[in-house]
N, C-alpha and C positions, 0 to 999 in steps of 0.2 A: 513474198519475193519470188517463190517458185511459180506462182501464177503469172507474174510478169514475164518470166522466161518462157513459160509454156505459151502465153499469148503471143510473144514475139516469134516463137517457133511456128505457131499457127499462121501468123501473118506472112512470114517468109515462105512457108509451104504454099499458102494460098496464092501469093504472087507468082511463084514458080509453077503453079499448077500441079504440085505434088502433095502427098499427104504428109502428116507429121511422122508417121511410121517410116516413110521413105527417107525423111531427113535424119531420123534416128539411125536407120540402118546405114545411111551414108557416113554418119559420124563414126559408127562402129567399124565400118569397112576401112575408113581412113586411118583409124587407130591401129588396126591390125596390119595394114600396109606399112605404116611408119614403124611398128614394132618389128616387122620382118626386115626392113632396111637396116635398123639398128642392130638386129641379130647378125646380119651379113657383115656389118662393120665389126662387130665383136669377133666374128670368125676370122676376119682378115687380121685383126690385132693379135689374136691368139697364134695364128700361123706365123706371123712375123716375130712374135716373142719366142716361139719355139725355135725358129730359124736362127735367131740371134743367140739364143741360149746354147745351141749346139755348136755354133760357129765361133763364138767368142769366149772370153773368160767367164766362167760361170759364177765366180765370186764377186766380180766387180759390176756395179750398176752404172751403165753408161747412159749418156744422154738419149740415145736411141731407145734403149730399154725403158727409161722413164717416160718418154713420149708415148710409146705403145701401151705402157701400163695405165697412164692417165687416159688415153683414148679408149682402152678397154673398159675401164671403170665408168667413164662417162657414158659410153654406149650401152653398157649393161644396165645402168640406172635408167636411162631413157627407155630401153626395152621393157623393163619392169613397169615403168610409168604408163607406157602405151598399152600394155596388157591389162593393167588395172583400170585405166581411164574409162573404157566403155561401161563398166559395171559400177564405177564409183562416182563419176562426174555427171552432172546434168549435161545436156548436149550443147550448152554454150561454153562448157569447159570451166565455168567460174565457180560453181557451187558444188559441194560434196553432197550426194544424195544419201549415201548410207552412213549413218552416224557410228556404225560399229568400227569403221576405219577412222583413226584419228586424222583430223584435218591437217595437222602439222606434218604427218607422214606423207599425205597425198601432195601437199604443196612443196615439201622437201624433195620428193622425187621429181618434182617439176623444176625446182630451182637449182639444186646442187649440181646436176650435170652441166648447167650453163657456167657455173663457177669453175668447174673442172675443165671445161673446154677453154675458158679464158686462160687458165694456168698452162694448158697444153700448148696453146698458140704463143703464149709468152715464152715458154721454153723453146719453141721453134725459132722465135726471133733471137733469142740469146744464142742458140746453136748457129744461126746464120751469121751473127755478128762475130762469133768466135772463128768461124771458117774464113770470113772476110779479113779479119785481122791477121790470121796466119798467112793468108795468100798475100796480103800487103807487105808483111814482114819478109816473105820470100822474094817478093818483087824488089823491095828495097836492097836486099843483099845482092841480088843480081845486078842492079844499077850501080852499086858501090864498087864493083869489081872492075 
């Protein structure tokens, strides 16, 4: 199976006029760029959590705090995945090269952040619906007067 992936990588490199080593270094560079972007997202989430922690009630978990906690956890897992990916995945991103790392861990780091992102944006939709309902109730009270 690895021979098929390597042959396809050779074919893509030959069509583009580059070598396989260039394609490999492009894959590594892309992974590190993605890791740095997710690290920036982690930083933003941490700063917002600290800002909310200092400004609001420290004991209560609000919807905003939950949103930033989910965003932080998802971005952190993606960061770890993109740091590990160049050394662990073949450059098609499908197969694990190094058997010392469990396959379930590698694919878990790839899949779990997607589930957390789904939960994060579901929370965002619920937050929007709550705000809309409160605004509509206030509007109804004003109309009744």
